[in-house]
C-alpha positions in Angstrom: -45.7 44.8 2.0 -43.8 44.6 -1.2 -40.9 42.0 -1.5 -38.9 44.8 -3.1 -38.6 46.6 0.2 -35.6 45.7 2.5 -37.7 44.7 5.5 -39.8 42.2 3.5 -36.7 41.0 1.7 -35.0 40.3 5.0 -37.9 38.3 6.4 -38.1 36.3 3.2 -34.4 35.6 3.0 -34.0 34.6 6.7 -36.9 32.2 6.4 -35.3 30.6 3.4 -32.0 30.3 5.1 -33.6 28.6 8.2 -35.5 26.2 6.0 -32.3 25.1 4.0 -32.0 21.3 4.7 -28.4 20.9 3.6 -25.4 22.9 2.3 -26.4 22.6 -1.3 -29.8 24.1 -0.6 -28.1 26.8 1.5 -25.9 27.7 -1.4 -29.0 28.1 -3.7 -30.5 30.5 -1.1 -27.2 32.4 -1.0 -27.2 32.8 -4.8 -30.9 33.8 -4.9 -30.4 36.7 -2.5 -26.7 37.6 -2.6 -25.5 36.4 -6.0 -24.8 38.8 -8.9 -28.4 38.6 -10.0 -29.8 38.0 -6.5 -32.7 40.0 -5.1 -30.4 42.1 -2.8 -27.9 42.8 -5.6 -30.7 44.0 -7.8 -31.8 46.5 -5.1 -28.1 47.6 -4.7 -27.9 48.3 -8.4 -31.0 50.5 -8.2 -29.4 52.9 -5.8 -28.1 55.0 -8.6 -31.6 56.0 -9.7 -32.5 57.4 -6.2 -32.0 61.0 -5.1 -28.7 61.6 -3.3 -30.2 62.0 0.2 -32.4 58.8 -0.2 -29.6 56.9 -1.9 -27.3 57.2 1.2 -29.9 56.1 3.7 -31.1 53.2 1.5 -27.5 52.1 0.9 -26.8 51.9 4.6 -29.9 49.8 5.1 -29.0 47.4 2.2 -25.4 47.0 3.4 -26.6 46.2 6.9 -29.0 43.7 5.4 -26.2 42.0 3.4 -24.0 41.6 6.5 -27.0 40.2 8.4 -27.7 37.7 5.7 -24.1 36.6 5.3 -23.9 36.1 9.1 -27.1 34.1 9.1 -25.8 31.9 6.2 -22.5 31.3 8.0 -24.3 30.2 11.2 -26.7 28.0 9.3 -23.8 26.4 7.4 -21.9 25.7 10.7 -25.1 24.1 12.1 -25.6 22.0 9.0 -22.0 20.8 9.1 -22.2 19.9 12.8 -25.4 18.0 12.1 -23.9 16.1 9.2 -20.9 15.2 11.3 -23.1 13.8 14.1 -25.0 11.7 11.6 -21.7 10.4 10.1 -20.3 9.6 13.5 -23.5 7.7 14.4 -23.4 5.8 11.1 -19.7 4.9 11.4 -19.6 4.1 15.1 -17.5 1.1 16.1 -17.8 -0.8 19.3 -14.2 -1.0 20.4 -15.0 -3.6 23.0 -15.8 -6.2 20.4 -13.0 -8.7 19.7 -10.9 -8.1 16.6 -11.4 -10.2 13.6 -8.7 -12.9 13.6 -7.8 -12.3 10.0 -7.2 -8.6 10.8 -5.5 -8.9 14.1 -2.0 -7.4 14.1 1.1 -8.8 15.7 4.0 -7.4 17.6 7.4 -8.0 15.9 9.8 -10.3 17.9 12.4 -7.5 18.0 9.9 -5.1 19.6 8.9 -7.8 22.1 12.5 -8.7 23.0 13.3 -5.0 23.3 10.6 -4.7 25.9 11.8 -7.8 27.6 15.3 -6.4 27.9 14.0 -3.1 29.2 11.8 -4.8 31.8 14.7 -6.9 33.1 17.2 -4.0 33.5 14.5 -1.7 34.9 14.1 -4.3 37.7 17.9 -4.1 38.2 17.7 -0.3 38.6 18.8 0.8 35.2 17.3 3.7 33.3 17.0 3.9 29.5 19.2 6.4 27.6 19.0 7.4 23.9 21.3 8.9 21.3 21.2 10.1 17.7 21.4 7.7 14.8 23.7 10.0 12.9 27.0 10.5 14.8 30.3 12.2 14.4 33.6 10.4 14.2 34.4 11.6 17.7 31.4 10.0 19.4 31.4 6.8 17.3 35.1 6.1 17.3 37.6 8.6 18.8 36.0 9.0 22.2 35.6 5.2 22.4 39.4 4.7 22.1 39.1 3.2 18.6 42.3 4.0 16.7 42.3 5.5 13.2 43.7 2.3 11.7 40.9 0.1 13.1 39.0 -1.9 10.4 35.7 -0.7 11.8 36.5 2.8 10.6 36.9 1.8 7.0 34.2 2.5 4.4 33.6 -1.2 3.8 32.2 -1.5 7.3 30.7 1.9 8.0 28.0 4.0 6.3 29.6 7.5 5.8 27.9 10.7 4.6 29.5 13.1 2.2 31.8 15.7 3.8 30.3 19.0 4.9 31.8 22.4 4.3 34.2 21.9 7.2 35.4 18.6 5.7 33.7 16.5 8.4 32.1 13.3 7.4 29.3 12.1 9.7 28.2 8.5 9.7 25.4 6.2 10.8 26.4 4.9 14.2 27.8 1.4 14.0 26.9 0.6 17.7 25.0 2.1 20.6 28.3 2.7 22.5 28.3 6.5 21.6 25.4 6.8 24.1 28.0 6.1 26.8 29.8 9.4 26.0 26.7 11.4 25.6 25.5 10.1 29.0 28.8 10.9 30.8 28.8 14.4 29.3 25.2 15.1 30.4 25.1 13.6 33.9 27.3 13.0 36.9 28.0 9.5 38.3 26.8 7.2 39.7 25.5 6.1 36.2 23.4 3.0 35.5 21.9 3.0 32.0 21.0 0.8 29.1 20.9 2.2 25.6 18.7 0.1 23.2 18.5 1.3 19.6 19.2 0.8 15.9 22.7 0.5 14.5 24.1 0.3 11.0 26.9 -1.6 9.3 27.8 -2.6 5.7 27.1 -6.3 6.2 24.3 -8.7 5.0 24.1 -12.5 5.4 22.1 -15.1 7.4 23.3 -13.6 10.7 24.0 -10.0 9.7 21.9 -7.2 8.3 22.8 -3.6 7.3 20.5 -2.3 10.1 20.1 -4.2 13.3 19.4 -3.6 17.0 21.7 -3.5 20.0 21.4 -2.7 23.7 24.4 -1.1 25.4 24.8 -1.1 29.2 26.9 1.2 31.3 27.6 1.4 35.0 29.9 3.9 36.6 30.6 4.4 40.3 33.6 4.6 42.6 33.8 0.9 43.6 32.6 -1.0 40.6 34.4 -4.4 40.0 34.3 -7.3 37.6 32.2 -9.1 40.2 29.4 -6.6 39.7 29.6 -7.1 35.9 29.4 -10.9 36.2 26.5 -10.8 38.6 24.5 -8.4 36.4 25.0 -10.6 33.3 24.1 -13.7 35.2 20.9 -12.1 36.5 20.0 -10.9 33.0 20.5 -14.2 31.3 18.5 -16.1 34.0 15.6 -13.7 33.6 15.7 -13.4 29.9 16.0 -17.1 29.1 13.6 -17.9 32.0 15.8 -20.5 33.6 18.0 -20.7 36.7 20.3 -23.3 35.1 22.2 -20.9 32.9 26.0 -21.4 33.1 28.3 -18.6 31.9 31.9 -18.7 30.6 34.0 -15.5 30.5 36.8 -15.5 27.9 39.5 -12.9 27.7 39.2 -10.8 24.6 40.0 -7.3 23.3 37.8 -4.3 22.7 39.3 -0.8 22.4 36.7 0.7 24.8 37.1 -1.8 27.7 40.1 -3.1 29.6 40.1 -5.9 30.6 37.6 -7.2 28.0 35.7 -10.4 27.9 33.5 -12.4 25.6 30.6 -14.1 27.4 29.3 -17.6 26.5 26.3 -19.5 27.9 25.8 -23.2 28.0 23.4 -24.8 25.6 22.6 -27.9 23.7 21.6 -28.5 20.0 18.6 -30.8 19.6 16.6 -31.2 16.5 18.5 -28.3 14.9 17.4 -25.9 17.6 19.5 -24.4 20.4 18.3 -24.8 24.0 19.9 -22.4 26.5 20.7 -23.7 30.1 21.1 -27.3 29.0 24.0 -29.4 27.8 27.7 -28.9 27.6 28.1 -26.8 24.5 28.8 -23.1 24.6 27.3 -20.2 22.7 28.8 -16.7 22.5 26.2 -14.0 23.2 27.9 -10.7 24.0 31.1 -8.7 24.7 31.8 -6.9 27.9 34.5 -5.4 30.1 35.6 -2.7 32.4 35.4 0.8 30.9 38.7 1.9 29.5 40.3 4.9 31.3 40.6 6.8 28.0 36.8 6.4 27.5 36.2 7.9 30.9 38.5 10.8 30.1 36.6 11.4 26.8 33.4 11.5 28.8 34.8 14.1 31.1 35.4 11.8 34.1 38.5 11.3 36.1 39.6 7.6 35.8 41.4 7.8 39.1 38.1 8.6 40.8 35.5 6.7 38.8 35.4 3.2 37.2 32.7 1.0 35.7 31.7 -1.7 33.3 30.0 -1.9 30.0 28.6 -4.6 27.7 26.7 -4.8 24.5 24.1 -7.3 23.3 22.4 -7.8 19.9 18.7 -7.6 20.4 18.0 -9.4 17.1 20.4 -12.2 18.1 18.7 -12.6 21.4 15.3 -12.9 19.6 16.8 -15.6 17.3 18.1 -17.6 20.2 15.1 -17.4 22.4 12.4 -18.0 19.8 14.2 -20.3 17.4 14.3 -17.9 14.4 16.9 -19.3 11.9 17.5 -16.4 9.6 18.1 -12.8 10.6 17.1 -11.4 7.2 13.5 -12.6 7.7 13.2 -10.0 10.4 13.0 -7.3 7.7 11.2 -9.1 4.8 7.7 -7.8 5.9 6.2 -11.3 5.3 2.9 -11.3 7.1 2.9 -15.1 7.3 6.2 -15.0 9.1 5.0 -12.3 11.5 1.8 -14.3 12.3 4.0 -17.3 13.2 6.7 -15.5 15.3 4.9 -12.4 16.4 3.1 -11.6 19.6 -0.4 -10.3 20.4 -0.8 -6.8 21.7 -1.7 -8.1 25.1 1.4 -10.2 25.5 3.2 -7.5 27.5 6.5 -8.9 29.0 6.6 -8.7 32.8 8.9 -10.5 35.2 5.9 -11.4 37.4 3.8 -12.8 34.6 6.6 -14.3 32.5 8.4 -12.4 29.7 7.3 -14.6 26.9 3.9 -15.6 28.3 
């Protein structure tokens, strides 16, 4: 049977397609039979020399053959690609059970580790984690928190403002995680018991301040919440976080627009060898601000202050990390120095748990 006939051409082409060892060889087969000068294309060009009745029949046969060859090429290409992938996977296979090379072993940043420590402690105390946006309105960041227009925190030298929008409103990067209090009160009914860890932003940079830092806010609202509940919660947190039962706390009267009464909280410590040791000595170190939620804040959150009351406090996560792990300069947290991270960082398996020890 002559190779010029469709049936012989089909058998020949299908055999060549099946024998193609890789995609390059398959492309050569495709060009040989389906290219502009390919065997099938030559027969298609010869249709014009045939009588009309024979031309139609032969054209249908050749078109069907083209579709059959194109389908066979596509199937063979898919099979070759799958085979190549399997070979690649076998060649690049990695045994994930092998220990990591020490020089390539990553470290968990102290801030991330302390963040998990804080969440672990408050989860044990019955708190849930709440989140809020980094970009806030003036209402959530200041107005709803009873911060007056004349307050220094609302000035541009302390807050990162965006350009005004078409309505003349200037949004800002939140200066604290306290706006999450308002979002939470708007979205759920009391009783409320939440912490809100997250990034915050202020125009400040020195040894103990950075333009971006981390805070955790706590909020408890119920009908019979008192200062006693606040003090007990803070004592339990400090004992668990610093992993000592000897922590002494001192509450000093202070002023925050969003709490009334307000208190600064100090813990006892001692300074030895240039490092602070919490739970020892007679010195005092300020660690956080706290107080009973101001009635105006409750109103802004849609709650009746005659029916509900609560407490709130805020802690700097970066500051906690510095205190607990003896890190002298806050700016080093963000220098991306791998040597620093290897020294102060934690391995991936050092997961903080109360039963196993937070910093174990």
